[in-house]
C-alpha positions in Angstrom: 8.1 -18.4 75.8 4.9 -19.4 74.1 4.1 -22.3 71.8 2.7 -21.5 68.4 1.9 -24.7 66.5 2.1 -24.6 62.6 -1.1 -24.2 60.5 -3.7 -26.4 61.7 -3.8 -28.4 58.6 -0.4 -29.9 59.1 -0.5 -30.7 62.8 -0.6 -34.3 63.7 -0.4 -35.7 67.2 3.1 -36.8 66.6 4.3 -33.2 65.5 2.3 -31.6 68.4 4.2 -33.8 70.7 7.5 -33.0 69.1 6.7 -29.3 69.6 5.9 -29.7 73.2 8.9 -31.7 73.9 11.0 -28.9 72.2 9.4 -26.4 74.3 10.0 -28.3 77.3 13.6 -28.9 76.6 14.1 -25.2 76.0 12.6 -24.4 79.3 14.6 -26.9 81.1 17.8 -25.6 79.4 16.9 -22.1 80.4 16.1 -23.0 84.0 19.4 -24.8 84.3 21.2 -21.8 82.9 19.6 -19.5 85.4 20.4 -21.9 88.5 24.1 -22.1 87.0 24.3 -18.3 87.1 23.0 -18.2 90.8 25.8 -20.7 91.8 28.4 -18.5 90.2 27.0 -15.6 91.8 26.8 -17.0 95.4 30.2 -18.7 95.0 31.8 -15.3 94.0 30.3 -13.6 97.0 31.7 -16.3 99.3 35.2 -16.2 97.7 35.2 -12.4 98.3 34.3 -12.7 102.0 37.2 -13.0 104.5 37.3 -16.0 106.7 36.5 -13.8 109.7 33.6 -12.1 108.0 30.5 -12.3 110.3 28.4 -12.9 107.1 30.3 -15.9 106.1 27.9 -18.5 107.7 25.0 -16.9 105.8 27.2 -16.8 102.5 28.0 -20.5 103.0 24.2 -21.2 103.4 23.3 -19.2 100.3 26.0 -20.9 98.1 24.9 -24.3 99.5 21.3 -23.6 98.6 22.2 -22.5 95.1 24.4 -25.5 94.6 21.6 -27.8 95.9 19.0 -26.5 93.7 21.4 -26.5 90.7 22.1 -30.2 91.3 18.3 -30.8 91.7 17.7 -29.1 88.2 20.7 -31.0 86.5 19.0 -34.4 87.8 15.8 -33.3 86.4 17.5 -32.8 83.1 18.9 -36.2 83.4 22.4 -35.1 84.4 23.3 -37.3 87.4 27.0 -37.0 87.7 28.2 -33.8 89.4 32.0 -34.3 89.8 32.8 -32.2 86.7 30.6 -29.5 87.8 31.9 -29.4 91.2 35.5 -29.2 89.6 34.5 -26.5 86.9 32.8 -24.2 89.4 35.3 -24.8 92.1 32.7 -25.6 94.7 34.4 -25.6 98.0 34.0 -28.7 100.4 32.5 -26.3 103.0 29.6 -25.7 100.6 29.3 -29.3 99.6 29.1 -30.3 103.3 26.1 -28.1 103.7 23.9 -29.4 100.8 20.3 -30.1 102.0 21.2 -29.0 105.4 18.4 -26.4 105.7 
């Protein structure tokens, strides 16, 4: 996404800063959305795997990484409480126990 300020005659330092803040907020929201989709995908792969699947440890690690980076992105957006997200996504305790383990 590129930033195109209005005609030069109408740009003040305040409006330029507002435009930049708007652009940054849009990029943060987009990044948070991508991170959320990655969490959904990794959790779906984990849920589809049998408990005896030899790939399960790797799937758990992938899900933990996705959740970890999603939480980091949320915190960068100023969202510090994760309990609702954990409940909404149904993040298993086995994944939560591995956050930041790598």
